N, C-alpha and C positions, 0 to 999 in steps of 0.2 A: 319438625313440630307440628302439632295439629291444634285446631280450635277447641278441641275437647280436652286439652291438657289439664292436669289437677291444679288447684289453687295451692301452690307449695307454700305461699305465705301463711297458710292456716294449718300447716302440718308441724307439730312440735319439734320433731327430730331434725328435720331439715331447717327449721328456724334456728335451732341451737347450732347446728353445723355452720350456717351462714354468719351468725353473730360471732362464733369462734374466729371465723376467718377475719371479720371485721376488727376483732380485738387484736389479733396477731398483727395485722397491718398498722393498727394504731400504735403498737408497741414498737414496730419497725421505724416509726416516724422519727424516733430519737437518733437514728443512724442514717436513714434515707429521707429524701425530699418526697415523701409519698403523695403530697398534695399537688406536685408538679407532674406526677405520672399520668399516663394515658391508660384508661380502663377499657378493656375489650371483652365482651361477654355475649351471652345469648339472652337478650332482654325480652324476647317475645313481645307480648303487648301488656305485660304487667310491670316489668322493670323493677322488681323489688330489690335486687342487688345494686342496680344503678342508682336508685334512690339513696340507699345507704352510703355508697361511695361518695356521693356529692354531699349529703347532709352531714355525715359524720367525719369524712376525711378531706372535704373541700376539693375533691377531684372535679374538674370542669372541662375535661377532654375525654369523651367517652364515644365508643363505637359498639353498636349492637349488630351482630351477624344474624341474618334471617333469610332463608332460602324460600319459604312458603309465600307465594304472592298474596294470599289472602291475609296472612298474618302481617306481611309487610304493610298493607293498608291500614290495618288495625294499630300496628305499631307507630306508624307515622301520626296517627290521630291521638294515641294515648301517651306518646312519650312525654314524660313529666317536665322535661327541661330542654331548652334550646341547644344546650351543648351536647346533646346526644345525636349522633349521626347513624342512620340505618344503612348498613351495607347489604344490598340484596344479592346474595350469593351463598354458596356453601361455605362451611368452614374450611374445607380443603382448598377451595379456590382463593379464599381470603388469605390463607397462610402462604400459598404459592406466590401470591402477588404482593404480599405486605413487605414494606421496608420500615423498619423500627427507627423512627426519627428521633425519638425520645424514649426514656425508660417507661416500660409498660407493665401492667398487671394484666394477664390474659387468663380467663377462666373458661375452659372448654367443658361446658356443662351438658355432658351427654346423658341420654336416658335409654336408648334403644340397644339391647344386647345383640341385636342381629347385625349391627354395623361395627362390631368391636374391632374388625380388621382395619377399617378406614379410620377409626378413632385413634388407634395406637399409631398408625401411619401419620395422622395429623400431628400427634404428640411429638413423634420423632422429627418431622419436618419443622415444627415449631422450635424445637430445641436448637436446630442448625441456624434459625434465624435470630434467636435471642441474643441480647447484648448483656454486658455486665450489670448486674443489679436488677435485671428484669425478674419479675415473679410469675410463675406459672402455677396454675390449679386446674386439675381435671377431675371430673366426676364421671364414673362408670357404672353401669348396671352390674350389681354383684349377685344376681340370681342364677345359680348354675343350672337350674331347671330349664332355662331357656336353650340349653345346648343338649337336652336329652334326645332330640330327634324323634324317631318313631319307637324308640326303645321303651317298653312298658315294664319290663321285669327289673325290680329294684336292685337285684344283685349285678345287673349289667349296666345300670345307668351311669355309674361313675366312669366306667370304661368307655361308654358311648360319649360322654361329655369331653373326655380328654381327646378322643379321636376327632370330635367335631371341632374342637379348639385348635388342635394341631393343624388342621386343614386351614383354618382361618388365620391363625396368628402364630404359626409354628416358629418363625424367625425370632419371636419375642419370648418364647417359653424357656425358662432356665432348664438346664440339662438334669437337675435333681428332682424335677416334678414327677409325680406318679398319679395313678388314679385315686389314691387316697387323699389328694389335695382337692378333690372335685366335690367335697361336701360343702353345705351352705356356710358352716363355721369356718372353714379353711379357705373358701374361695376369695375373700378379700385379700388375704395374704398372698395367694396365688397371683392376683392382679398387681399387687405391690411388687412382686418379684418380676413380673413382666415389664413393668415401668423401669425398674432398676436395670434390667437387662437392656432395654432400649437406650437408657442413658449411658451405660458402660460402652455401648458401640460408638457413641458420639464423643463422650469425654472418658476415655479409658484411664484407669488408675496407673499412671506411669510413675516409676521410681525417679526421684524422691517425691515428685508431686506433679499434679496436672494444673497448669496455669489457670484455665477455666474449669470450674467444677460446679455441678448442681448440688446445693446443700438442701437436704430435706428439712422441712419445718414440722409439718405434722400429717398425719393421715387419720381419717374417720371412717367408721362404719355406722350406717343408720338404717332405719326402716320405717317408712310410712306407707306400707303396702308393699312395694318392692324393696329389697335390700340394695342399698347404694354404697359406693365407695368413693372416697375423695382422697386426693394427694396434693399437697402444696409444697413448693420449693422455691428457692431463689438461686439465680445463677451469679456466682461470685468469681473473682479473679484474683489470684495471689502471685506475688513475686518470688515467694519461697515457701518451703514447707512450714517454716515458722510463722510466716504471714498468714498462711492458710489456716493454721491452728488458732491463731489470734483472732481471726475474723470469725471463726466458728465459735470460739469462746465468748466473744462479745455478744453475739446473737443469743446464745444460751443464757448469758447473764441478764440480757434485757427481758427475756421471757421470764426468768425467775423473779425479776423486779416487778413484772406485771402480774405476778401470781399465776402464771401459766405453765409452770414447769411440769405439773401433773398431767397436762394435756399436750403441750408442744414438746414432743420428745426428741425432736431433731434426729431421728433415727430412721433407717431404712427398713427395720424389721418388726415395727410395732404400730398397730392401729388402735386408735381410741373407739371404744363402743359407745355410741349415743343411743340410748333406749330408755327414755323416761316414761312413766306411767301417765295415763289419762287421769287427771285430777279435777275435782270441782274447785271453784274459787275458794270455798271455806277450808278445803283440804290443803290448798296451797298456802293459805295464811297460817294454818296451824302448823304445818311443817316448817314454814320459814321462821316461826316464832322459836323453834328449837335449833336453828342454825345460825352461825356456824358453831359446831361443837363436835370434839373428837368422839363423844359417846352418843352422837345423835341417832345412831341406828337403834340402840337400846331404849333411848328416850321415846323414840317414835313407837316402838313396840309397847311400851308402857302406856303412853298417852293414847294411842289410836290402835287398839288390839286388832282391828280388822286389817291392818297392815302387818300383823305378826307373820313370821316365816312359816307358813303352811306349806309353801313350795319354794324351791330355790330360785324360781323365775321371779316371784314376788320380791324376794330379798334383793335380787339383782336390779330389779326396777328402782326399788327405794334407794339402793346404794348409788345407782345412777342419777337419781334426782339429787341426792346430797352432793354429788360431784358438780352437777350443772345447774343447781338451783338458781344461780344469779342470771342465768340466760333463759329460764323457762318463760315461755311467752304468756302474755295476758291478752286474750281476744275479747273484744267488746262489739256489741251491736251499735252501729251508728246510723241515725236517720240523716240523709243529706238531700 
């Protein structure tokens, strides 16, 4: 991390992604003692997710991993609660030395595409340390242009990307991947496939069942400048195949009860796109006055013709807002 990092708490798509994570954890409280978990993440000097974990989920045992000496000093000064401990080391060193004494929620919130090899290695090492009912979340940079190298010719870029990634993370790449998967739209699914491959090496699908298994909760793709990808899952343990299916079904039913089944797919192959439009406060209020409604898209077109479908991109933005309107941020200037 650097001191010039973006203020992610002011970026609407990441804001929504973070609140969806919080909402999923809140739903899981019906089955798991989330408030007794330890939260481990990258708080930097802003601690946005740490504040949410404490304020909304009552988690009071938290560790922030920080390797930058300058940010460590800022973090110690800015940490909002006494219950946050700053660990001055890399994520790799932390995972290597960690012992999970209690159930944990671990968010590996990476941003740099150049270190994707180390990041996937961290994820794999963490899986080996996790215990039953631990929750893992990983964020990866999903911008394929970072792997173009010196190639300038568009027709050769996809091939160059795959070659560069094979050198960096060849052991995690599924065998069915081709250069056609190196486009911006397909790259998040490629990353999800790499994570699935890493998981299968540690928890193989044995017949009739694997006692420990990583159950996917949801994946998201969003863009506030750079395209980013997140994956969230929980490690479960079953005594039989029937027990495994019962646990999976119970979690799915909880997500449905929380009105999250359209977002939390519990699926290895689907990513939720978060791409809401930039709106004025007046536009937000006008749109919300039309929601929830199954005919909202048409009503919006009739009421606010400047949002009518001149382009498919605009239609997708409005459809995305309809899906995530309850989580759309309201930013205010405050004097203090």
